[in-house]
DRENPAVO-436418 format. One record per residue (C-alpha): residue number from 1; residue in one letter; y, x, z. Coordinates in steps of 0.1 Angstrom, whole numbers, plus 5000, padded with zeros to 4 digits. Example, Ala and Ser with C-alpha at 12.3 -4.5 7.8 and 13.67 -1.06 7.14 Angstrom:
BEGIN
+-----+---------+-------+------+------+
| num | residuo | north | east |   up |
+-----+---------+-------+------+------+
|   1 |       A |  4955 | 5123 | 5078 |
|   2 |       S |  4989 | 5137 | 5071 |
+-----+---------+-------+------+------+
This chain:
BEGIN
+-----+---------+-------+------+------+
| num | residuo | north | east |   up |
+-----+---------+-------+------+------+
|   1 |       M |  5002 | 4998 | 5002 |
|   2 |       L |  5035 | 5014 | 4991 |
|   3 |       V |  5066 | 5011 | 5017 |
|   4 |       V |  5099 | 5006 | 4998 |
|   5 |       S |  5131 | 5008 | 5010 |
|   6 |       I |  5162 | 4990 | 4992 |
|   7 |       V |  5196 | 4993 | 4996 |
|   8 |       V |  5216 | 4962 | 4993 |
|   9 |       G |  5254 | 4965 | 4993 |
|  10 |       S |  5257 | 4982 | 5027 |
|  11 |       S |  5224 | 4962 | 5042 |
|  12 |       M |  5186 | 4971 | 5042 |
|  13 |       F |  5156 | 4958 | 5045 |
|  14 |       L |  5121 | 4969 | 5041 |
|  15 |       L |  5093 | 4959 | 5022 |
|  16 |       S |  5056 | 4964 | 5018 |
|  17 |       S |  5047 | 4961 | 4983 |
|  18 |       A |  5019 | 4959 | 4957 |
|  19 |       P |  5030 | 4961 | 4918 |
|  20 |       S |  5024 | 4926 | 4914 |
|  21 |       D |  5044 | 4917 | 4943 |
|  22 |       K |  5062 | 4881 | 4944 |
|  23 |       V |  5078 | 4890 | 4979 |
|  24 |       H |  5106 | 4915 | 4967 |
|  25 |       I |  5129 | 4889 | 4949 |
|  26 |       I |  5128 | 4865 | 4982 |
|  27 |       P |  5154 | 4883 | 5009 |
|  28 |       A |  5181 | 4885 | 4982 |
|  29 |       Q |  5177 | 4848 | 4973 |
|  30 |       I |  5178 | 4837 | 5010 |
|  31 |       E |  5209 | 4857 | 5015 |
|  32 |       K |  5224 | 4845 | 4984 |
|  33 |       L |  5219 | 4809 | 5002 |
|  34 |       A |  5230 | 4821 | 5039 |
|  35 |       K |  5263 | 4831 | 5022 |
|  36 |       N |  5266 | 4798 | 5004 |
|  37 |       A |  5259 | 4779 | 5033 |
|  38 |       L |  5284 | 4798 | 5055 |
|  39 |       Q |  5312 | 4792 | 5027 |
|  40 |       L |  5304 | 4755 | 5027 |
|  41 |       S |  5307 | 4754 | 5063 |
|  42 |       K |  5341 | 4768 | 5065 |
|  43 |       A |  5353 | 4751 | 5035 |
|  44 |       K |  5338 | 4716 | 5040 |
|  45 |       K |  5347 | 4721 | 5077 |
|  46 |       Q |  5313 | 4705 | 5085 |
|  47 |       T |  5280 | 4724 | 5096 |
|  48 |       H |  5257 | 4728 | 5073 |
|  49 |       Y |  5220 | 4740 | 5079 |
|  50 |       L |  5193 | 4760 | 5058 |
|  51 |       L |  5163 | 4741 | 5061 |
|  52 |       I |  5127 | 4761 | 5057 |
|  53 |       S |  5098 | 4742 | 5047 |
|  54 |       P |  5064 | 4758 | 5036 |
|  55 |       T |  5073 | 4757 | 5001 |
|  56 |       H |  5112 | 4753 | 5000 |
|  57 |       I |  5146 | 4771 | 5015 |
|  58 |       W |  5175 | 4749 | 5010 |
|  59 |       I |  5213 | 4741 | 5022 |
|  60 |       S |  5220 | 4708 | 5036 |
|  61 |       S |  5244 | 4690 | 5059 |
|  62 |       N |  5217 | 4668 | 5072 |
|  63 |       S |  5192 | 4686 | 5097 |
|  64 |       D |  5168 | 4657 | 5098 |
|  65 |       E |  5163 | 4663 | 5056 |
|  66 |       K |  5125 | 4665 | 5048 |
|  67 |       K |  5128 | 4678 | 5017 |
|  68 |       P |  5153 | 4690 | 4994 |
|  69 |       L |  5176 | 4663 | 4973 |
|  70 |       L |  5167 | 4658 | 4935 |
|  71 |       G |  5192 | 4681 | 4917 |
|  72 |       N |  5202 | 4702 | 4948 |
|  73 |       K |  5212 | 4737 | 4930 |
|  74 |       D |  5213 | 4752 | 4966 |
|  75 |       Q |  5175 | 4758 | 4970 |
|  76 |       L |  5146 | 4783 | 4967 |
|  77 |       T |  5110 | 4772 | 4958 |
|  78 |       L |  5087 | 4796 | 4973 |
|  79 |       P |  5061 | 4810 | 4951 |
|  80 |       E |  5024 | 4794 | 4959 |
|  81 |       E |  5007 | 4809 | 4989 |
|  82 |       T |  5040 | 4824 | 5003 |
|  83 |       L |  5038 | 4823 | 5044 |
|  84 |       I |  5074 | 4823 | 5058 |
|  85 |       A |  5080 | 4826 | 5096 |
|  86 |       Y |  5113 | 4826 | 5115 |
|  87 |       K |  5128 | 4844 | 5148 |
|  88 |       R |  5157 | 4835 | 5168 |
|  89 |       S |  5179 | 4864 | 5183 |
|  90 |       D |  5166 | 4854 | 5216 |
|  91 |       A |  5127 | 4847 | 5205 |
|  92 |       V |  5100 | 4872 | 5211 |
|  93 |       K |  5073 | 4856 | 5187 |
|  94 |       W |  5076 | 4843 | 5155 |
|  95 |       T |  5075 | 4808 | 5141 |
|  96 |       W |  5053 | 4803 | 5114 |
|  97 |       V |  5061 | 4772 | 5092 |
|  98 |       K |  5027 | 4761 | 5081 |
|  99 |       T |  5037 | 4723 | 5077 |
| 100 |       D |  5066 | 4703 | 5074 |
| 101 |       K |  5066 | 4695 | 5112 |
| 102 |       D |  5071 | 4733 | 5116 |
| 103 |       K |  5107 | 4733 | 5095 |
| 104 |       G |  5131 | 4759 | 5104 |
| 105 |       I |  5168 | 4747 | 5110 |
| 106 |       W |  5193 | 4777 | 5105 |
| 107 |       S |  5228 | 4766 | 5117 |
| 108 |       F |  5259 | 4776 | 5102 |
| 109 |       S |  5293 | 4763 | 5117 |
| 110 |       I |  5327 | 4755 | 5112 |
| 111 |       A |  5340 | 4785 | 5127 |
| 112 |       G |  5324 | 4810 | 5101 |
| 113 |       I |  5294 | 4821 | 5120 |
| 114 |       C |  5254 | 4813 | 5119 |
| 115 |       E |  5230 | 4820 | 5143 |
| 116 |       E |  5213 | 4854 | 5144 |
| 117 |       M |  5185 | 4851 | 5122 |
| 118 |       S |  5153 | 4869 | 5111 |
| 119 |       F |  5126 | 4862 | 5087 |
| 120 |       N |  5089 | 4874 | 5080 |
| 121 |       I |  5078 | 4867 | 5046 |
| 122 |       E |  5040 | 4875 | 5031 |
| 123 |       H |  5022 | 4869 | 4999 |
| 124 |       G |  4992 | 4885 | 4996 |
| 125 |       Q |  4992 | 4920 | 5003 |
| 126 |       S |  5029 | 4920 | 5005 |
| 127 |       S |  5056 | 4916 | 5030 |
| 128 |       A |  5091 | 4917 | 5040 |
| 129 |       E |  5108 | 4915 | 5075 |
| 130 |       I |  5147 | 4908 | 5072 |
| 131 |       S |  5176 | 4899 | 5097 |
| 132 |       F |  5210 | 4883 | 5090 |
| 133 |       H |  5243 | 4892 | 5106 |
| 134 |       P |  5260 | 4863 | 5122 |
| 135 |       L |  5294 | 4867 | 5108 |
| 136 |       T |  5287 | 4873 | 5073 |
| 137 |       A |  5253 | 4861 | 5069 |
| 138 |       A |  5244 | 4895 | 5048 |
| 139 |       I |  5210 | 4909 | 5056 |
| 140 |       I |  5214 | 4938 | 5081 |
| 141 |       Q |  5190 | 4966 | 5086 |
| 142 |       Q |  5157 | 4960 | 5102 |
+-----+---------+-------+------+------+
């Protein structure tokens, strides 16, 4: 297994990868959604959420939403057989999102900050762990 360090702007995350890796594009896509959610919260003066299901990650102003709405451009469809977990800054263990009941909710306030959050993404032999900065929603070094 090959371990690769990738630099994105001033941020860094680690990937454990194989040549046919589907995991390597997901961190940047989550970062893009997180930054959009942060901007929407400030611009609309309304709390927004990044909702995490076993198959999708999407932006919503309704934390109770079960699935992304049709036509929602602010969403990511996870590749089949991808596992995702999240961990808040005060948590010790990962919370794996295996069913819709396990849905993760990441809050973005109108004050321009978000919860400090980390993700663990696995697909086959590949994995990535990423953490996000609460002021910028950018990936920070793990």
